[in-house]
Chimera marker file (.cmm) of the C-alpha trace (Angstrom):
<marker_set name="trace">
<marker id="1" x="3.336" y="-12.072" z="27.549" r="1" g="1" b="0" radius="0.5"/>
<marker id="2" x="6.316" y="-9.978" z="28.542" r="1" g="1" b="0" radius="0.5"/>
<marker id="3" x="8.804" y="-7.499" z="26.984" r="1" g="1" b="0" radius="0.5"/>
<marker id="4" x="12.567" y="-7.907" z="27.219" r="1" g="1" b="0" radius="0.5"/>
<marker id="5" x="12.606" y="-6.185" z="30.624" r="1" g="1" b="0" radius="0.5"/>
<marker id="6" x="10.118" y="-8.703" z="31.927" r="1" g="1" b="0" radius="0.5"/>
<marker id="7" x="7.218" y="-6.107" z="32.161" r="1" g="1" b="0" radius="0.5"/>
<marker id="8" x="3.777" y="-7.569" z="31.210" r="1" g="1" b="0" radius="0.5"/>
<marker id="9" x="2.489" y="-6.631" z="27.837" r="1" g="1" b="0" radius="0.5"/>
<marker id="10" x="-1.042" y="-6.661" z="26.370" r="1" g="1" b="0" radius="0.5"/>
<marker id="11" x="-1.789" y="-6.496" z="22.777" r="1" g="1" b="0" radius="0.5"/>
<marker id="12" x="-5.301" y="-5.555" z="21.764" r="1" g="1" b="0" radius="0.5"/>
<marker id="13" x="-7.164" y="-5.212" z="18.318" r="1" g="1" b="0" radius="0.5"/>
<marker id="14" x="-8.939" y="-2.044" z="17.666" r="1" g="1" b="0" radius="0.5"/>
<marker id="15" x="-11.307" y="-1.783" z="14.674" r="1" g="1" b="0" radius="0.5"/>
<marker id="16" x="-14.191" y="0.347" z="13.738" r="1" g="1" b="0" radius="0.5"/>
<marker id="17" x="-12.742" y="3.020" z="11.537" r="1" g="1" b="0" radius="0.5"/>
<marker id="18" x="-11.185" y="3.065" z="8.051" r="1" g="1" b="0" radius="0.5"/>
<marker id="19" x="-8.005" y="2.067" z="9.709" r="1" g="1" b="0" radius="0.5"/>
<marker id="20" x="-7.532" y="-0.689" z="12.467" r="1" g="1" b="0" radius="0.5"/>
<marker id="21" x="-4.729" y="-1.356" z="14.760" r="1" g="1" b="0" radius="0.5"/>
<marker id="22" x="-3.123" y="-3.775" z="17.021" r="1" g="1" b="0" radius="0.5"/>
<marker id="23" x="-2.168" y="-1.624" z="20.125" r="1" g="1" b="0" radius="0.5"/>
<marker id="24" x="0.405" y="-2.673" z="22.745" r="1" g="1" b="0" radius="0.5"/>
<marker id="25" x="0.375" y="-1.497" z="26.405" r="1" g="1" b="0" radius="0.5"/>
<marker id="26" x="2.819" y="-2.205" z="29.165" r="1" g="1" b="0" radius="0.5"/>
<marker id="27" x="1.771" y="-3.207" z="32.654" r="1" g="1" b="0" radius="0.5"/>
<marker id="28" x="-1.808" y="-1.987" z="32.125" r="1" g="1" b="0" radius="0.5"/>
<marker id="29" x="-0.734" y="1.627" z="31.131" r="1" g="1" b="0" radius="0.5"/>
<marker id="30" x="-1.521" y="3.572" z="28.146" r="1" g="1" b="0" radius="0.5"/>
<marker id="31" x="-0.913" y="2.443" z="24.564" r="1" g="1" b="0" radius="0.5"/>
<marker id="32" x="2.761" y="2.677" z="23.758" r="1" g="1" b="0" radius="0.5"/>
<marker id="33" x="2.838" y="1.314" z="20.123" r="1" g="1" b="0" radius="0.5"/>
<marker id="34" x="0.638" y="0.228" z="17.218" r="1" g="1" b="0" radius="0.5"/>
<marker id="35" x="0.533" y="-1.776" z="14.047" r="1" g="1" b="0" radius="0.5"/>
<marker id="36" x="-1.908" y="0.044" z="11.699" r="1" g="1" b="0" radius="0.5"/>
<marker id="37" x="-3.864" y="-1.916" z="8.872" r="1" g="1" b="0" radius="0.5"/>
<marker id="38" x="-6.762" y="-1.721" z="6.496" r="1" g="1" b="0" radius="0.5"/>
<marker id="39" x="-8.957" y="-4.823" z="5.598" r="1" g="1" b="0" radius="0.5"/>
<marker id="40" x="-8.708" y="-5.540" z="1.956" r="1" g="1" b="0" radius="0.5"/>
<marker id="41" x="-11.780" y="-5.178" z="-0.383" r="1" g="1" b="0" radius="0.5"/>
<marker id="42" x="-12.154" y="-9.034" z="-0.158" r="1" g="1" b="0" radius="0.5"/>
<marker id="43" x="-12.102" y="-9.012" z="3.642" r="1" g="1" b="0" radius="0.5"/>
<marker id="44" x="-14.402" y="-5.968" z="4.070" r="1" g="1" b="0" radius="0.5"/>
<marker id="45" x="-15.408" y="-5.370" z="7.715" r="1" g="1" b="0" radius="0.5"/>
<marker id="46" x="-17.136" y="-8.718" z="8.268" r="1" g="1" b="0" radius="0.5"/>
<marker id="47" x="-17.489" y="-8.488" z="11.913" r="1" g="1" b="0" radius="0.5"/>
<marker id="48" x="-16.369" y="-6.478" z="14.985" r="1" g="1" b="0" radius="0.5"/>
<marker id="49" x="-12.952" y="-8.275" z="14.898" r="1" g="1" b="0" radius="0.5"/>
<marker id="50" x="-12.106" y="-6.997" z="11.507" r="1" g="1" b="0" radius="0.5"/>
<marker id="51" x="-11.656" y="-8.749" z="8.249" r="1" g="1" b="0" radius="0.5"/>
<marker id="52" x="-14.114" y="-11.418" z="7.350" r="1" g="1" b="0" radius="0.5"/>
<marker id="53" x="-12.406" y="-14.935" z="7.304" r="1" g="1" b="0" radius="0.5"/>
<marker id="54" x="-10.411" y="-15.349" z="4.275" r="1" g="1" b="0" radius="0.5"/>
<marker id="55" x="-9.940" y="-11.691" z="3.611" r="1" g="1" b="0" radius="0.5"/>
<marker id="56" x="-6.761" y="-9.699" z="3.177" r="1" g="1" b="0" radius="0.5"/>
<marker id="57" x="-5.441" y="-7.282" z="5.916" r="1" g="1" b="0" radius="0.5"/>
<marker id="58" x="-2.807" y="-4.738" z="4.637" r="1" g="1" b="0" radius="0.5"/>
<marker id="59" x="-0.269" y="-3.595" z="7.240" r="1" g="1" b="0" radius="0.5"/>
<marker id="60" x="1.144" y="-0.389" z="6.483" r="1" g="1" b="0" radius="0.5"/>
<marker id="61" x="2.583" y="1.264" z="9.440" r="1" g="1" b="0" radius="0.5"/>
<marker id="62" x="3.999" y="0.159" z="12.760" r="1" g="1" b="0" radius="0.5"/>
<marker id="63" x="5.591" y="2.366" z="15.489" r="1" g="1" b="0" radius="0.5"/>
<marker id="64" x="6.407" y="2.250" z="19.187" r="1" g="1" b="0" radius="0.5"/>
<marker id="65" x="7.059" y="5.360" z="21.221" r="1" g="1" b="0" radius="0.5"/>
<marker id="66" x="10.798" y="6.239" z="21.430" r="1" g="1" b="0" radius="0.5"/>
<marker id="67" x="11.012" y="5.962" z="25.074" r="1" g="1" b="0" radius="0.5"/>
<marker id="68" x="10.012" y="2.276" z="24.895" r="1" g="1" b="0" radius="0.5"/>
<marker id="69" x="12.370" y="1.284" z="22.169" r="1" g="1" b="0" radius="0.5"/>
<marker id="70" x="14.727" y="-1.708" z="22.487" r="1" g="1" b="0" radius="0.5"/>
<marker id="71" x="12.118" y="-3.600" z="24.621" r="1" g="1" b="0" radius="0.5"/>
<marker id="72" x="10.896" y="-5.746" z="21.694" r="1" g="1" b="0" radius="0.5"/>
<marker id="73" x="7.530" y="-4.328" z="21.552" r="1" g="1" b="0" radius="0.5"/>
<marker id="74" x="7.510" y="-3.871" z="17.674" r="1" g="1" b="0" radius="0.5"/>
<marker id="75" x="8.186" y="-7.530" z="17.532" r="1" g="1" b="0" radius="0.5"/>
<marker id="76" x="5.664" y="-8.492" z="19.901" r="1" g="1" b="0" radius="0.5"/>
<marker id="77" x="3.122" y="-6.414" z="17.744" r="1" g="1" b="0" radius="0.5"/>
<marker id="78" x="4.171" y="-8.141" z="14.507" r="1" g="1" b="0" radius="0.5"/>
<marker id="79" x="4.028" y="-11.682" z="16.089" r="1" g="1" b="0" radius="0.5"/>
<marker id="80" x="0.641" y="-11.136" z="17.626" r="1" g="1" b="0" radius="0.5"/>
<marker id="81" x="-0.929" y="-9.641" z="14.594" r="1" g="1" b="0" radius="0.5"/>
<marker id="82" x="0.443" y="-12.493" z="12.279" r="1" g="1" b="0" radius="0.5"/>
<marker id="83" x="-0.778" y="-15.107" z="14.879" r="1" g="1" b="0" radius="0.5"/>
<marker id="84" x="-4.255" y="-13.423" z="15.038" r="1" g="1" b="0" radius="0.5"/>
<marker id="85" x="-4.257" y="-13.490" z="11.086" r="1" g="1" b="0" radius="0.5"/>
<marker id="86" x="-3.568" y="-17.256" z="11.262" r="1" g="1" b="0" radius="0.5"/>
<marker id="87" x="-6.615" y="-17.767" z="13.679" r="1" g="1" b="0" radius="0.5"/>
<marker id="88" x="-8.865" y="-15.758" z="11.460" r="1" g="1" b="0" radius="0.5"/>
<marker id="89" x="-7.572" y="-17.042" z="8.125" r="1" g="1" b="0" radius="0.5"/>
<marker id="90" x="-6.659" y="-13.651" z="7.023" r="1" g="1" b="0" radius="0.5"/>
<marker id="91" x="-4.128" y="-13.081" z="4.236" r="1" g="1" b="0" radius="0.5"/>
<marker id="92" x="-1.419" y="-10.783" z="5.415" r="1" g="1" b="0" radius="0.5"/>
<marker id="93" x="-0.265" y="-7.961" z="2.836" r="1" g="1" b="0" radius="0.5"/>
<marker id="94" x="2.991" y="-6.500" z="4.340" r="1" g="1" b="0" radius="0.5"/>
<marker id="95" x="3.338" y="-2.879" z="3.112" r="1" g="1" b="0" radius="0.5"/>
<marker id="96" x="4.967" y="-1.998" z="6.408" r="1" g="1" b="0" radius="0.5"/>
<marker id="97" x="8.726" y="-2.544" z="6.081" r="1" g="1" b="0" radius="0.5"/>
<marker id="98" x="8.734" y="-4.140" z="9.471" r="1" g="1" b="0" radius="0.5"/>
<marker id="99" x="6.149" y="-6.668" z="8.680" r="1" g="1" b="0" radius="0.5"/>
<marker id="100" x="7.893" y="-7.292" z="5.220" r="1" g="1" b="0" radius="0.5"/>
<marker id="101" x="11.177" y="-7.846" z="6.833" r="1" g="1" b="0" radius="0.5"/>
<marker id="102" x="9.820" y="-10.209" z="9.323" r="1" g="1" b="0" radius="0.5"/>
<marker id="103" x="8.045" y="-12.133" z="6.810" r="1" g="1" b="0" radius="0.5"/>
<marker id="104" x="11.097" y="-12.303" z="4.511" r="1" g="1" b="0" radius="0.5"/>
<marker id="105" x="13.002" y="-13.761" z="7.525" r="1" g="1" b="0" radius="0.5"/>
<marker id="106" x="10.296" y="-15.949" z="9.008" r="1" g="1" b="0" radius="0.5"/>
<marker id="107" x="7.827" y="-16.481" z="6.195" r="1" g="1" b="0" radius="0.5"/>
<marker id="108" x="8.434" y="-20.116" z="5.971" r="1" g="1" b="0" radius="0.5"/>
<marker id="109" x="7.609" y="-20.569" z="9.662" r="1" g="1" b="0" radius="0.5"/>
<marker id="110" x="4.360" y="-18.473" z="9.220" r="1" g="1" b="0" radius="0.5"/>
<marker id="111" x="3.230" y="-20.479" z="6.361" r="1" g="1" b="0" radius="0.5"/>
<marker id="112" x="4.090" y="-23.755" z="8.094" r="1" g="1" b="0" radius="0.5"/>
<marker id="113" x="1.953" y="-22.402" z="11.103" r="1" g="1" b="0" radius="0.5"/>
<marker id="114" x="-1.056" y="-22.142" z="8.694" r="1" g="1" b="0" radius="0.5"/>
<marker id="115" x="-0.519" y="-18.368" z="7.604" r="1" g="1" b="0" radius="0.5"/>
<marker id="116" x="-0.837" y="-16.860" z="4.281" r="1" g="1" b="0" radius="0.5"/>
<marker id="117" x="0.767" y="-13.736" z="2.808" r="1" g="1" b="0" radius="0.5"/>
<marker id="118" x="1.166" y="-12.101" z="-0.523" r="1" g="1" b="0" radius="0.5"/>
<marker id="119" x="3.096" y="-9.175" z="-1.950" r="1" g="1" b="0" radius="0.5"/>
<marker id="120" x="1.210" y="-5.876" z="-2.049" r="1" g="1" b="0" radius="0.5"/>
<marker id="121" x="-0.302" y="-4.631" z="-5.312" r="1" g="1" b="0" radius="0.5"/>
<marker id="122" x="-1.203" y="-1.133" z="-6.529" r="1" g="1" b="0" radius="0.5"/>
<marker id="123" x="-4.730" y="-1.605" z="-5.314" r="1" g="1" b="0" radius="0.5"/>
<marker id="124" x="-3.477" y="-2.232" z="-1.867" r="1" g="1" b="0" radius="0.5"/>
<marker id="125" x="-1.585" y="0.979" z="-1.771" r="1" g="1" b="0" radius="0.5"/>
<marker id="126" x="-4.501" y="2.882" z="-3.114" r="1" g="1" b="0" radius="0.5"/>
<marker id="127" x="-6.823" y="1.454" z="-0.561" r="1" g="1" b="0" radius="0.5"/>
<marker id="128" x="-4.381" y="2.396" z="2.235" r="1" g="1" b="0" radius="0.5"/>
<marker id="129" x="-4.213" y="5.956" z="0.733" r="1" g="1" b="0" radius="0.5"/>
<marker id="130" x="-7.922" y="6.235" z="0.627" r="1" g="1" b="0" radius="0.5"/>
<marker id="131" x="-8.328" y="5.030" z="4.274" r="1" g="1" b="0" radius="0.5"/>
<marker id="132" x="-5.734" y="7.483" z="5.415" r="1" g="1" b="0" radius="0.5"/>
<marker id="133" x="-7.532" y="10.302" z="3.729" r="1" g="1" b="0" radius="0.5"/>
<marker id="134" x="-10.913" y="9.315" z="5.232" r="1" g="1" b="0" radius="0.5"/>
<marker id="135" x="-9.474" y="9.107" z="8.727" r="1" g="1" b="0" radius="0.5"/>
<marker id="136" x="-7.950" y="12.468" z="8.293" r="1" g="1" b="0" radius="0.5"/>
<marker id="137" x="-11.264" y="14.120" z="7.111" r="1" g="1" b="0" radius="0.5"/>
<marker id="138" x="-13.148" y="12.256" z="9.965" r="1" g="1" b="0" radius="0.5"/>
<marker id="139" x="-10.679" y="13.747" z="12.514" r="1" g="1" b="0" radius="0.5"/>
<marker id="140" x="-11.014" y="17.386" z="10.933" r="1" g="1" b="0" radius="0.5"/>
<marker id="141" x="-14.855" y="17.057" z="11.119" r="1" g="1" b="0" radius="0.5"/>
<marker id="142" x="-14.648" y="15.905" z="14.913" r="1" g="1" b="0" radius="0.5"/>
<marker id="143" x="-12.389" y="18.901" z="15.575" r="1" g="1" b="0" radius="0.5"/>
<marker id="144" x="-14.914" y="21.244" z="13.888" r="1" g="1" b="0" radius="0.5"/>
<marker id="145" x="-17.740" y="19.857" z="15.649" r="1" g="1" b="0" radius="0.5"/>
<marker id="146" x="-15.956" y="20.010" z="19.008" r="1" g="1" b="0" radius="0.5"/>
<marker id="147" x="-15.165" y="23.608" z="18.320" r="1" g="1" b="0" radius="0.5"/>
<marker id="148" x="-18.784" y="24.319" z="17.243" r="1" g="1" b="0" radius="0.5"/>
<marker id="149" x="-20.125" y="22.899" z="20.623" r="1" g="1" b="0" radius="0.5"/>
<marker id="150" x="-17.607" y="24.845" z="22.807" r="1" g="1" b="0" radius="0.5"/>
<link id1="1" id2="2" r="1" g="1" b="0" radius="0.2"/>
<link id1="2" id2="3" r="1" g="1" b="0" radius="0.2"/>
<link id1="3" id2="4" r="1" g="1" b="0" radius="0.2"/>
<link id1="4" id2="5" r="1" g="1" b="0" radius="0.2"/>
<link id1="5" id2="6" r="1" g="1" b="0" radius="0.2"/>
<link id1="6" id2="7" r="1" g="1" b="0" radius="0.2"/>
<link id1="7" id2="8" r="1" g="1" b="0" radius="0.2"/>
<link id1="8" id2="9" r="1" g="1" b="0" radius="0.2"/>
<link id1="9" id2="10" r="1" g="1" b="0" radius="0.2"/>
<link id1="10" id2="11" r="1" g="1" b="0" radius="0.2"/>
<link id1="11" id2="12" r="1" g="1" b="0" radius="0.2"/>
<link id1="12" id2="13" r="1" g="1" b="0" radius="0.2"/>
<link id1="13" id2="14" r="1" g="1" b="0" radius="0.2"/>
<link id1="14" id2="15" r="1" g="1" b="0" radius="0.2"/>
<link id1="15" id2="16" r="1" g="1" b="0" radius="0.2"/>
<link id1="16" id2="17" r="1" g="1" b="0" radius="0.2"/>
<link id1="17" id2="18" r="1" g="1" b="0" radius="0.2"/>
<link id1="18" id2="19" r="1" g="1" b="0" radius="0.2"/>
<link id1="19" id2="20" r="1" g="1" b="0" radius="0.2"/>
<link id1="20" id2="21" r="1" g="1" b="0" radius="0.2"/>
<link id1="21" id2="22" r="1" g="1" b="0" radius="0.2"/>
<link id1="22" id2="23" r="1" g="1" b="0" radius="0.2"/>
<link id1="23" id2="24" r="1" g="1" b="0" radius="0.2"/>
<link id1="24" id2="25" r="1" g="1" b="0" radius="0.2"/>
<link id1="25" id2="26" r="1" g="1" b="0" radius="0.2"/>
<link id1="26" id2="27" r="1" g="1" b="0" radius="0.2"/>
<link id1="27" id2="28" r="1" g="1" b="0" radius="0.2"/>
<link id1="28" id2="29" r="1" g="1" b="0" radius="0.2"/>
<link id1="29" id2="30" r="1" g="1" b="0" radius="0.2"/>
<link id1="30" id2="31" r="1" g="1" b="0" radius="0.2"/>
<link id1="31" id2="32" r="1" g="1" b="0" radius="0.2"/>
<link id1="32" id2="33" r="1" g="1" b="0" radius="0.2"/>
<link id1="33" id2="34" r="1" g="1" b="0" radius="0.2"/>
<link id1="34" id2="35" r="1" g="1" b="0" radius="0.2"/>
<link id1="35" id2="36" r="1" g="1" b="0" radius="0.2"/>
<link id1="36" id2="37" r="1" g="1" b="0" radius="0.2"/>
<link id1="37" id2="38" r="1" g="1" b="0" radius="0.2"/>
<link id1="38" id2="39" r="1" g="1" b="0" radius="0.2"/>
<link id1="39" id2="40" r="1" g="1" b="0" radius="0.2"/>
<link id1="40" id2="41" r="1" g="1" b="0" radius="0.2"/>
<link id1="41" id2="42" r="1" g="1" b="0" radius="0.2"/>
<link id1="42" id2="43" r="1" g="1" b="0" radius="0.2"/>
<link id1="43" id2="44" r="1" g="1" b="0" radius="0.2"/>
<link id1="44" id2="45" r="1" g="1" b="0" radius="0.2"/>
<link id1="45" id2="46" r="1" g="1" b="0" radius="0.2"/>
<link id1="46" id2="47" r="1" g="1" b="0" radius="0.2"/>
<link id1="47" id2="48" r="1" g="1" b="0" radius="0.2"/>
<link id1="48" id2="49" r="1" g="1" b="0" radius="0.2"/>
<link id1="49" id2="50" r="1" g="1" b="0" radius="0.2"/>
<link id1="50" id2="51" r="1" g="1" b="0" radius="0.2"/>
<link id1="51" id2="52" r="1" g="1" b="0" radius="0.2"/>
<link id1="52" id2="53" r="1" g="1" b="0" radius="0.2"/>
<link id1="53" id2="54" r="1" g="1" b="0" radius="0.2"/>
<link id1="54" id2="55" r="1" g="1" b="0" radius="0.2"/>
<link id1="55" id2="56" r="1" g="1" b="0" radius="0.2"/>
<link id1="56" id2="57" r="1" g="1" b="0" radius="0.2"/>
<link id1="57" id2="58" r="1" g="1" b="0" radius="0.2"/>
<link id1="58" id2="59" r="1" g="1" b="0" radius="0.2"/>
<link id1="59" id2="60" r="1" g="1" b="0" radius="0.2"/>
<link id1="60" id2="61" r="1" g="1" b="0" radius="0.2"/>
<link id1="61" id2="62" r="1" g="1" b="0" radius="0.2"/>
<link id1="62" id2="63" r="1" g="1" b="0" radius="0.2"/>
<link id1="63" id2="64" r="1" g="1" b="0" radius="0.2"/>
<link id1="64" id2="65" r="1" g="1" b="0" radius="0.2"/>
<link id1="65" id2="66" r="1" g="1" b="0" radius="0.2"/>
<link id1="66" id2="67" r="1" g="1" b="0" radius="0.2"/>
<link id1="67" id2="68" r="1" g="1" b="0" radius="0.2"/>
<link id1="68" id2="69" r="1" g="1" b="0" radius="0.2"/>
<link id1="69" id2="70" r="1" g="1" b="0" radius="0.2"/>
<link id1="70" id2="71" r="1" g="1" b="0" radius="0.2"/>
<link id1="71" id2="72" r="1" g="1" b="0" radius="0.2"/>
<link id1="72" id2="73" r="1" g="1" b="0" radius="0.2"/>
<link id1="73" id2="74" r="1" g="1" b="0" radius="0.2"/>
<link id1="74" id2="75" r="1" g="1" b="0" radius="0.2"/>
<link id1="75" id2="76" r="1" g="1" b="0" radius="0.2"/>
<link id1="76" id2="77" r="1" g="1" b="0" radius="0.2"/>
<link id1="77" id2="78" r="1" g="1" b="0" radius="0.2"/>
<link id1="78" id2="79" r="1" g="1" b="0" radius="0.2"/>
<link id1="79" id2="80" r="1" g="1" b="0" radius="0.2"/>
<link id1="80" id2="81" r="1" g="1" b="0" radius="0.2"/>
<link id1="81" id2="82" r="1" g="1" b="0" radius="0.2"/>
<link id1="82" id2="83" r="1" g="1" b="0" radius="0.2"/>
<link id1="83" id2="84" r="1" g="1" b="0" radius="0.2"/>
<link id1="84" id2="85" r="1" g="1" b="0" radius="0.2"/>
<link id1="85" id2="86" r="1" g="1" b="0" radius="0.2"/>
<link id1="86" id2="87" r="1" g="1" b="0" radius="0.2"/>
<link id1="87" id2="88" r="1" g="1" b="0" radius="0.2"/>
<link id1="88" id2="89" r="1" g="1" b="0" radius="0.2"/>
<link id1="89" id2="90" r="1" g="1" b="0" radius="0.2"/>
<link id1="90" id2="91" r="1" g="1" b="0" radius="0.2"/>
<link id1="91" id2="92" r="1" g="1" b="0" radius="0.2"/>
<link id1="92" id2="93" r="1" g="1" b="0" radius="0.2"/>
<link id1="93" id2="94" r="1" g="1" b="0" radius="0.2"/>
<link id1="94" id2="95" r="1" g="1" b="0" radius="0.2"/>
<link id1="95" id2="96" r="1" g="1" b="0" radius="0.2"/>
<link id1="96" id2="97" r="1" g="1" b="0" radius="0.2"/>
<link id1="97" id2="98" r="1" g="1" b="0" radius="0.2"/>
<link id1="98" id2="99" r="1" g="1" b="0" radius="0.2"/>
<link id1="99" id2="100" r="1" g="1" b="0" radius="0.2"/>
<link id1="100" id2="101" r="1" g="1" b="0" radius="0.2"/>
<link id1="101" id2="102" r="1" g="1" b="0" radius="0.2"/>
<link id1="102" id2="103" r="1" g="1" b="0" radius="0.2"/>
<link id1="103" id2="104" r="1" g="1" b="0" radius="0.2"/>
<link id1="104" id2="105" r="1" g="1" b="0" radius="0.2"/>
<link id1="105" id2="106" r="1" g="1" b="0" radius="0.2"/>
<link id1="106" id2="107" r="1" g="1" b="0" radius="0.2"/>
<link id1="107" id2="108" r="1" g="1" b="0" radius="0.2"/>
<link id1="108" id2="109" r="1" g="1" b="0" radius="0.2"/>
<link id1="109" id2="110" r="1" g="1" b="0" radius="0.2"/>
<link id1="110" id2="111" r="1" g="1" b="0" radius="0.2"/>
<link id1="111" id2="112" r="1" g="1" b="0" radius="0.2"/>
<link id1="112" id2="113" r="1" g="1" b="0" radius="0.2"/>
<link id1="113" id2="114" r="1" g="1" b="0" radius="0.2"/>
<link id1="114" id2="115" r="1" g="1" b="0" radius="0.2"/>
<link id1="115" id2="116" r="1" g="1" b="0" radius="0.2"/>
<link id1="116" id2="117" r="1" g="1" b="0" radius="0.2"/>
<link id1="117" id2="118" r="1" g="1" b="0" radius="0.2"/>
<link id1="118" id2="119" r="1" g="1" b="0" radius="0.2"/>
<link id1="119" id2="120" r="1" g="1" b="0" radius="0.2"/>
<link id1="120" id2="121" r="1" g="1" b="0" radius="0.2"/>
<link id1="121" id2="122" r="1" g="1" b="0" radius="0.2"/>
<link id1="122" id2="123" r="1" g="1" b="0" radius="0.2"/>
<link id1="123" id2="124" r="1" g="1" b="0" radius="0.2"/>
<link id1="124" id2="125" r="1" g="1" b="0" radius="0.2"/>
<link id1="125" id2="126" r="1" g="1" b="0" radius="0.2"/>
<link id1="126" id2="127" r="1" g="1" b="0" radius="0.2"/>
<link id1="127" id2="128" r="1" g="1" b="0" radius="0.2"/>
<link id1="128" id2="129" r="1" g="1" b="0" radius="0.2"/>
<link id1="129" id2="130" r="1" g="1" b="0" radius="0.2"/>
<link id1="130" id2="131" r="1" g="1" b="0" radius="0.2"/>
<link id1="131" id2="132" r="1" g="1" b="0" radius="0.2"/>
<link id1="132" id2="133" r="1" g="1" b="0" radius="0.2"/>
<link id1="133" id2="134" r="1" g="1" b="0" radius="0.2"/>
<link id1="134" id2="135" r="1" g="1" b="0" radius="0.2"/>
<link id1="135" id2="136" r="1" g="1" b="0" radius="0.2"/>
<link id1="136" id2="137" r="1" g="1" b="0" radius="0.2"/>
<link id1="137" id2="138" r="1" g="1" b="0" radius="0.2"/>
<link id1="138" id2="139" r="1" g="1" b="0" radius="0.2"/>
<link id1="139" id2="140" r="1" g="1" b="0" radius="0.2"/>
<link id1="140" id2="141" r="1" g="1" b="0" radius="0.2"/>
<link id1="141" id2="142" r="1" g="1" b="0" radius="0.2"/>
<link id1="142" id2="143" r="1" g="1" b="0" radius="0.2"/>
<link id1="143" id2="144" r="1" g="1" b="0" radius="0.2"/>
<link id1="144" id2="145" r="1" g="1" b="0" radius="0.2"/>
<link id1="145" id2="146" r="1" g="1" b="0" radius="0.2"/>
<link id1="146" id2="147" r="1" g="1" b="0" radius="0.2"/>
<link id1="147" id2="148" r="1" g="1" b="0" radius="0.2"/>
<link id1="148" id2="149" r="1" g="1" b="0" radius="0.2"/>
<link id1="149" id2="150" r="1" g="1" b="0" radius="0.2"/>
</marker_set>
């Protein structure tokens, strides 16, 4: 796939922590944007690809580095994450305003293509909050361990 400038773009799925992400790279370079999510309690972490089939995936944050703005990368991230959700039979929960706006505008198409989404609930927000706390705690612990080994 290509961005609006015609540059080759790759989107990869990164899982393994409390927070997963779809990451976008341009022309084989470093990551320039991501769409963060947590897998819902029903989805758990069934396999290395994230949520078990039929689970929920709560998308809560999407960003692209400022210097790459205007190239359509956020839209590519959203569309790729949604297409992957259809392939894996994952229910999308759009907490992220970008995902919510996309589904408000294109939700009928997403559903017609086999996708499923639902509105966020209090438990979804609590789960995101907990995952962010866990990731921050793990990062602090890693920094402590790194300082101790120096």
